[in-house]
C-alpha positions as CSV (number, residue, x, y, z in Angstrom):
1,M,0.2,-0.1,0.0
2,A,1.4,3.1,-0.7
3,K,2.6,5.4,2.0
4,K,2.8,9.5,2.3
5,I,6.4,10.5,3.5
6,A,6.9,13.5,4.8
7,A,10.6,15.3,4.1
8,V,11.8,18.3,6.4
9,L,13.4,20.3,4.7
10,A,15.9,23.7,5.0
11,D,18.7,25.1,3.1
12,D,21.9,23.4,2.4
13,F,20.9,20.1,2.8
14,E,23.0,17.2,1.5
15,D,21.6,17.2,-1.8
16,V,21.6,13.1,-2.5
17,E,21.0,12.0,1.3
18,F,16.8,13.8,0.0
19,T,17.3,12.9,-3.4
20,G,18.7,9.6,-3.1
21,P,16.0,8.7,-1.0
22,A,13.1,10.2,-2.3
23,K,13.4,9.1,-5.8
24,A,13.6,5.3,-4.4
25,Y,10.2,5.7,-2.1
26,E,8.7,7.0,-5.0
27,E,9.9,3.8,-7.9
28,A,8.0,2.2,-5.1
29,G,5.2,3.7,-5.4
30,H,5.2,6.4,-2.5
31,T,4.6,9.7,-1.8
32,V,7.0,12.0,-0.5
33,V,6.0,15.8,0.5
34,V,8.9,18.5,0.9
35,I,7.5,20.2,4.0
36,G,10.2,23.8,4.7
37,K,9.1,26.8,6.3
38,E,7.1,28.6,3.7
39,K,5.2,26.6,0.8
40,G,6.3,27.5,-2.2
41,A,10.4,28.6,-1.4
42,T,13.1,27.1,-3.2
43,I,15.3,25.1,-0.6
44,S,19.0,24.7,-2.4
45,G,21.2,21.7,-1.6
46,K,25.1,21.9,-0.8
47,H,25.7,21.0,-4.0
48,G,22.9,22.9,-6.2
49,A,20.4,20.9,-6.0
50,K,17.0,22.8,-6.0
51,V,13.7,21.6,-4.4
52,T,10.5,23.3,-3.7
53,A,8.5,23.0,-0.6
54,D,5.0,21.5,-1.1
55,A,4.1,22.5,2.4
56,S,4.4,24.9,4.7
57,I,4.9,23.2,8.5
58,D,2.3,25.6,9.6
59,E,0.4,23.1,7.1
60,V,0.9,20.0,8.0
61,K,0.0,17.8,10.6
62,P,2.1,14.4,11.5
63,E,-1.3,12.6,11.5
64,D,-1.2,13.5,7.5
65,F,2.0,10.9,7.2
66,D,3.0,7.5,7.2
67,A,6.6,8.7,8.0
68,L,9.5,11.7,8.3
69,L,12.7,12.2,5.8
70,I,15.0,13.8,7.5
71,A,18.0,14.3,5.1
72,G,21.6,15.3,6.7
73,G,24.1,18.2,5.7
74,Y,23.1,21.8,7.8
75,S,19.2,21.4,7.5
76,P,18.7,19.3,10.5
77,D,20.4,21.9,12.3
78,N,18.6,25.0,10.7
79,L,15.2,23.3,11.2
80,R,16.2,22.5,14.9
81,D,16.3,26.1,16.5
82,D,12.2,26.2,14.8
83,D,10.0,24.5,17.3
84,R,7.5,23.5,15.1
85,F,9.9,21.4,13.3
86,V,10.8,19.4,16.6
87,T,7.4,19.0,17.9
88,F,6.2,18.0,14.5
89,T,9.5,15.1,14.0
90,K,8.9,14.0,18.2
91,A,5.3,13.4,17.0
92,F,6.2,11.1,14.3
93,M,8.5,9.2,17.2
94,D,6.0,9.5,19.9
95,K,3.4,7.5,17.6
96,D,6.0,4.9,16.5
97,K,5.9,6.4,12.7
98,G,8.4,5.4,10.2
99,V,11.4,8.1,11.0
100,F,14.2,7.8,8.2
101,A,17.4,10.3,9.3
102,I,20.9,10.4,7.6
103,C,24.1,11.8,8.7
104,H,23.5,14.6,10.7
105,G,19.3,14.1,10.4
106,P,19.6,12.6,14.0
107,Q,20.5,15.8,14.8
108,L,16.7,16.9,14.8
109,L,15.5,13.6,16.8
110,I,18.2,14.8,19.9
111,T,16.5,18.3,20.1
112,A,12.9,16.0,20.1
113,E,14.5,14.7,22.8
114,S,13.4,11.1,20.8
115,V,16.8,9.1,21.2
116,K,16.7,7.5,24.3
117,N,17.6,3.8,24.8
118,R,17.0,4.2,20.9
119,D,20.1,2.0,18.9
120,I,21.1,4.7,16.7
121,T,24.0,6.0,13.8
122,G,25.0,9.2,12.2
123,Y,27.6,11.0,11.1
124,K,30.8,10.8,13.4
125,S,30.8,14.0,14.9
126,I,27.2,14.1,16.1
127,A,28.2,10.3,17.9
128,V,29.0,11.7,21.3
129,D,25.9,14.2,21.1
130,L,23.8,10.6,20.0
131,K,25.2,9.3,23.1
132,N,24.9,12.0,25.3
133,A,21.5,12.3,24.6
134,G,20.9,8.2,25.6
135,G,21.6,6.9,22.3
136,N,22.7,3.6,21.7
137,Y,25.1,4.8,18.9
138,K,26.5,1.9,16.7
139,D,29.1,3.0,13.7
140,E,27.4,1.0,11.1
141,E,26.2,1.7,7.8
142,V,22.4,1.6,8.4
143,V,20.4,0.6,12.1
144,V,17.2,-0.2,12.6
145,S,15.9,0.8,15.8
146,D,11.7,-0.3,15.2
147,K,10.5,2.2,13.1
148,L,13.9,4.2,13.3
149,V,16.0,3.8,10.6
150,T,19.0,5.6,10.4
151,S,22.8,6.0,8.5
152,R,26.0,7.9,8.3
153,T,26.8,9.0,4.8
154,P,26.0,9.3,1.3
155,D,28.1,5.6,0.8
156,D,25.2,4.2,3.2
157,I,21.9,5.1,1.0
158,P,22.2,2.3,-0.9
159,A,21.2,0.0,2.9
160,F,19.6,3.0,4.3
161,N,16.9,3.1,1.1
162,R,16.5,-1.0,1.5
163,E,15.8,-0.6,5.4
164,S,13.3,2.0,4.7
165,L,11.3,0.6,2.6
166,K,11.3,-2.2,4.3
167,V,9.2,0.0,7.1
168,L,7.6,1.1,4.4
169,A,6.4,-1.9,3.3
């Protein structure tokens, strides 16, 4: 059954960490909705990708989606100082919906206080942050903890996509 995936995004996201998973989800028949601070705004990746926000964070509710994608780069850090995105993210974790976070994506989960006692991975530079937030950090290409799927870098995207798609199935 086709699922609806919220992708929270801000400027300076790591291009392939959004475009790779989004393409894989859409090819599998799912819908990806890009959520930004402003509907219709152009969101720029670190390496030239341009994405248009399908919706503003003010227009959406977690109940409208089956899963959440958090790409890496500087986007998660840009989003986590905005309480609307933190609250939105926390709702997915609290309701045990699929959450797919890669590279620096787990920074948003840390701010949402949603990593405690979870097996998790992320970019090497946030490993200590994940441990300090109570997560069980693992240096592996993909870590699955219930419906939370995390990976470290763009090199891990094939494993990240594979495990995310299993959660969506």
